[in-house]
LUMLUM-255427 format. One record per residue (C-alpha): x, y, z; residue in one letter; residue number from 1; chain. Coordinates in steps of 0.001 Angstrom, whole numbers, plus 500000, padded with zeros to 6 digits. Example, Ala and Ser with C-alpha at 12.3 -4.5 7.8 and 13.67 -1.06 7.14 Angstrom:
2
(keba (512300,495500,507800),'A',1,'A');
(keba (513670,498940,507140),'S',2,'A');
***
This chain:
218
(keba (474247,517646,460697),'M',1,'A');
(keba (477385,518853,458975),'A',2,'A');
(keba (479385,518536,462174),'A',3,'A');
(keba (478263,514970,462831),'S',4,'A');
(keba (478851,513861,459245),'S',5,'A');
(keba (482473,514991,459444),'S',6,'A');
(keba (483320,512313,462009),'L',7,'A');
(keba (483057,509290,459702),'P',8,'A');
(keba (484882,511273,457042),'A',9,'A');
(keba (487800,511782,459403),'I',10,'A');
(keba (487792,508110,460336),'S',11,'A');
(keba (487713,507111,456692),'Y',12,'A');
(keba (490651,509384,455884),'A',13,'A');
(keba (492703,507877,458703),'I',14,'A');
(keba (491824,504370,457520),'A',15,'A');
(keba (492941,505170,453967),'L',16,'A');
(keba (496254,506581,455128),'S',17,'A');
(keba (496763,503731,457572),'N',18,'A');
(keba (495511,500516,455947),'P',19,'A');
(keba (496872,498262,458699),'Q',20,'A');
(keba (494726,500128,461209),'N',21,'A');
(keba (497736,501211,463238),'Q',22,'A');
(keba (497602,504424,465300),'P',23,'A');
(keba (499273,507396,463635),'P',24,'A');
(keba (502896,507872,464704),'K',25,'A');
(keba (502122,511226,466275),'S',26,'A');
(keba (499387,509582,468371),'F',27,'A');
(keba (501752,506806,469500),'S',28,'A');
(keba (504403,509360,470411),'K',29,'A');
(keba (501844,511271,472455),'T',30,'A');
(keba (500910,508139,474415),'L',31,'A');
(keba (504578,507325,475055),'I',32,'A');
(keba (505244,510875,476203),'A',33,'A');
(keba (502275,510804,478578),'R',34,'A');
(keba (503369,507428,479967),'S',35,'A');
(keba (506898,508714,480516),'S',36,'A');
(keba (505607,511852,482223),'L',37,'A');
(keba (503387,509754,484508),'S',38,'A');
(keba (506311,507478,485434),'S',39,'A');
(keba (508520,510463,486203),'Q',40,'A');
(keba (505778,512067,488297),'S',41,'A');
(keba (505236,508839,490233),'L',42,'A');
(keba (508947,508362,490877),'S',43,'A');
(keba (509238,511937,492087),'S',44,'A');
(keba (506155,511576,494310),'A',45,'A');
(keba (507528,508361,495823),'K',46,'A');
(keba (510900,509973,496598),'S',47,'A');
(keba (509186,512977,498135),'H',48,'A');
(keba (507015,510749,500337),'L',49,'A');
(keba (509968,508694,501578),'L',50,'A');
(keba (511856,511893,502403),'D',51,'A');
(keba (508898,513162,504422),'L',52,'A');
(keba (508673,510036,506616),'I',53,'A');
(keba (512411,509405,506968),'S',54,'A');
(keba (512675,511042,510417),'D',55,'A');
(keba (509197,510260,511755),'Q',56,'A');
(keba (510008,507160,513857),'N',57,'A');
(keba (507357,504993,512171),'R',58,'A');
(keba (504746,507681,512816),'G',59,'A');
(keba (505364,508425,516498),'L',60,'A');
(keba (506843,511850,515747),'A',61,'A');
(keba (503995,512689,513383),'T',62,'A');
(keba (501391,512330,516143),'Q',63,'A');
(keba (502414,515674,517614),'S',64,'A');
(keba (503123,517457,514329),'D',65,'A');
(keba (499933,518288,512439),'R',66,'A');
(keba (501838,520145,509721),'R',67,'A');
(keba (504008,517132,508952),'K',68,'A');
(keba (500980,514843,509040),'L',69,'A');
(keba (499235,517049,506488),'S',70,'A');
(keba (502301,517030,504231),'Q',71,'A');
(keba (502563,513243,504350),'I',72,'A');
(keba (498886,512548,503761),'T',73,'A');
(keba (498833,515073,500906),'D',74,'A');
(keba (501800,513247,499355),'A',75,'A');
(keba (499974,509918,499690),'I',76,'A');
(keba (496842,511374,498111),'D',77,'A');
(keba (498949,512643,495197),'S',78,'A');
(keba (500432,509186,494644),'I',79,'A');
(keba (496963,507680,494882),'S',80,'A');
(keba (495683,510008,492172),'L',81,'A');
(keba (498607,509430,489796),'I',82,'A');
(keba (498475,505676,490397),'N',83,'A');
(keba (494712,505178,490422),'R',84,'A');
(keba (494733,502625,487566),'D',85,'A');
(keba (497422,500294,488929),'Q',86,'A');
(keba (496499,496706,489835),'L',87,'A');
(keba (497850,496127,493349),'T',88,'A');
(keba (495944,493026,494486),'T',89,'A');
(keba (497724,490426,492358),'N',90,'A');
(keba (500605,488143,493404),'A',91,'A');
(keba (502882,491174,493884),'S',92,'A');
(keba (500935,491966,497049),'L',93,'A');
(keba (502214,488772,498695),'S',94,'A');
(keba (505212,489067,500991),'G',95,'A');
(keba (506485,490167,504380),'T',96,'A');
(keba (505948,493917,504599),'W',97,'A');
(keba (507728,495967,507276),'R',98,'A');
(keba (506297,499143,508764),'L',99,'A');
(keba (507940,502435,507797),'L',100,'A');
(keba (505165,504824,508846),'W',101,'A');
(keba (501529,504744,509907),'T',102,'A');
(keba (498740,506723,511542),'T',103,'A');
(keba (497230,503618,513188),'E',104,'A');
(keba (496951,504559,516847),'K',105,'A');
(keba (496851,500992,518200),'E',106,'A');
(keba (500120,500015,516558),'Q',107,'A');
(keba (501806,503260,517568),'L',108,'A');
(keba (500610,502859,521165),'F',109,'A');
(keba (502207,499411,521405),'I',110,'A');
(keba (505441,500601,519797),'I',111,'A');
(keba (505636,503590,522135),'K',112,'A');
(keba (504776,501750,525349),'N',113,'A');
(keba (506528,498402,524897),'A',114,'A');
(keba (509136,499464,527460),'S',115,'A');
(keba (506460,499335,530181),'F',116,'A');
(keba (506552,495555,529765),'F',117,'A');
(keba (510324,495352,530040),'G',118,'A');
(keba (510885,495016,526316),'T',119,'A');
(keba (510957,497031,523106),'K',120,'A');
(keba (509095,496789,519834),'A',121,'A');
(keba (511024,495330,516939),'G',122,'A');
(keba (509805,495051,513384),'D',123,'A');
(keba (506110,495602,512795),'V',124,'A');
(keba (504984,493457,509895),'L',125,'A');
(keba (502109,492681,507600),'Q',126,'A');
(keba (502445,489221,506088),'V',127,'A');
(keba (500235,488615,503058),'I',128,'A');
(keba (499673,485524,500928),'D',129,'A');
(keba (497286,486318,498071),'V',130,'A');
(keba (497073,482708,496880),'E',131,'A');
(keba (496174,481383,500346),'K',132,'A');
(keba (494005,484423,501103),'R',133,'A');
(keba (495752,485009,504430),'S',134,'A');
(keba (496999,488095,506232),'L',135,'A');
(keba (498920,488323,509505),'N',136,'A');
(keba (499550,491574,511353),'N',137,'A');
(keba (502657,491115,513484),'V',138,'A');
(keba (504501,493095,516146),'I',139,'A');
(keba (507800,491568,517244),'T',140,'A');
(keba (509447,491990,520647),'F',141,'A');
(keba (513049,490800,520361),'P',142,'A');
(keba (514474,488424,521104),'P',143,'A');
(keba (511545,486001,521532),'D',144,'A');
(keba (508241,487865,521887),'G',145,'A');
(keba (505601,488411,519234),'V',146,'A');
(keba (501996,489542,519009),'F',147,'A');
(keba (500157,488604,515848),'F',148,'A');
(keba (496627,488702,514512),'V',149,'A');
(keba (495543,486218,511850),'R',150,'A');
(keba (493035,487233,509180),'S',151,'A');
(keba (491228,485791,506203),'D',152,'A');
(keba (491237,488079,503177),'M',153,'A');
(keba (489545,488384,499818),'E',154,'A');
(keba (490271,490472,496757),'I',155,'A');
(keba (487474,493008,496330),'A',156,'A');
(keba (488788,495179,493464),'S',157,'A');
(keba (492015,496027,491605),'P',158,'A');
(keba (493283,497863,494709),'Q',159,'A');
(keba (491037,496751,497580),'R',160,'A');
(keba (491379,493824,499982),'V',161,'A');
(keba (488663,492865,502464),'N',162,'A');
(keba (489793,491117,505630),'F',163,'A');
(keba (488309,489500,508709),'R',164,'A');
(keba (490288,488812,511888),'F',165,'A');
(keba (490140,485158,512928),'T',166,'A');
(keba (492466,484898,515948),'S',167,'A');
(keba (495164,486679,517904),'A',168,'A');
(keba (498143,485352,519863),'V',169,'A');
(keba (500627,486866,522297),'L',170,'A');
(keba (503664,484603,522417),'R',171,'A');
(keba (506878,484509,524448),'G',172,'A');
(keba (509817,482131,524471),'K',173,'A');
(keba (508094,479359,526408),'D',174,'A');
(keba (504490,480462,526563),'W',175,'A');
(keba (501533,481496,524435),'E',176,'A');
(keba (498378,483397,525287),'F',177,'A');
(keba (495484,483241,522783),'P',178,'A');
(keba (493159,486207,522406),'L',179,'A');
(keba (489693,486367,520821),'P',180,'A');
(keba (489402,487550,517225),'P',181,'A');
(keba (487986,490995,516676),'F',182,'A');
(keba (486924,493058,513715),'G',183,'A');
(keba (486940,493207,509971),'Q',184,'A');
(keba (487517,495848,507331),'G',185,'A');
(keba (489311,496689,504118),'W',186,'A');
(keba (492369,498507,502818),'F',187,'A');
(keba (493351,499924,499440),'D',188,'A');
(keba (496948,499550,498285),'S',189,'A');
(keba (497185,502811,496362),'V',190,'A');
(keba (500818,502215,495365),'Y',191,'A');
(keba (502894,499043,495048),'L',192,'A');
(keba (506320,498323,493563),'D',193,'A');
(keba (509286,496072,494290),'N',194,'A');
(keba (510320,498210,497261),'D',195,'A');
(keba (507330,499735,499031),'I',196,'A');
(keba (503567,499688,499376),'R',197,'A');
(keba (501268,502540,500386),'V',198,'A');
(keba (497779,501853,501727),'A',199,'A');
(keba (494666,503545,503098),'K',200,'A');
(keba (492126,501657,505201),'D',201,'A');
(keba (488484,501708,506164),'I',202,'A');
(keba (489121,503993,509152),'R',203,'A');
(keba (491022,506573,507135),'G',204,'A');
(keba (494403,505457,508470),'D',205,'A');
(keba (497498,505397,506290),'Y',206,'A');
(keba (500251,502785,506067),'L',207,'A');
(keba (503638,502814,504348),'I',208,'A');
(keba (505654,499593,504372),'V',209,'A');
(keba (508691,498187,502625),'D',210,'A');
(keba (509533,494619,501674),'R',211,'A');
(keba (511363,493053,504609),'A',212,'A');
(keba (514669,491305,503789),'P',213,'A');
(keba (513249,488098,505272),'Y',214,'A');
(keba (510037,486038,505295),'Q',215,'A');
(keba (508191,485924,508615),'W',216,'A');
(keba (506536,482657,509589),'K',217,'A');
(keba (504633,481632,512696),'E',218,'A');
***
């Protein structure tokens, strides 16, 4: 009983010494220090992650290097843990995002084997419009080719987006070949800033993209 009765006494003492009900200065300083430490840790984790993927050819090199894959996914998991409270499904999610690195086998297969079709893969993009609830996954084949998959999306949580594919199109300079829609799923954007976004999806794949210096449109 004595232990429990001390709690209101402590609260009352704080209230008397702080009549405007403001947090004690030492408490405020502690919060600021923790926030600064978290920001520094996040900045360091981001730099480390970008260094790890800098020579990985969008993920192609990582496919044959299990040690590097483990290092990269561990770095992403660290960022995810530090950044677990960030809201990443607001308007900041909208934009044309360009692939830096992924473990998605389908995308990597197309990038690797585009030369079989007499071309090469250009930018690989994810184009998101939160307001319109739309998402396009795009693979470009310069100068005129493009393969893109349209999706509807919905915000499921502070970091999760659900999506459903609605159509797919393979397009050349003077032709277009529609493909049936296929699949649905979700992804979590575990980190988002003005430069990059890091995501995990329903299949356990990872994605790192940066903001493209242009807006892609159909």
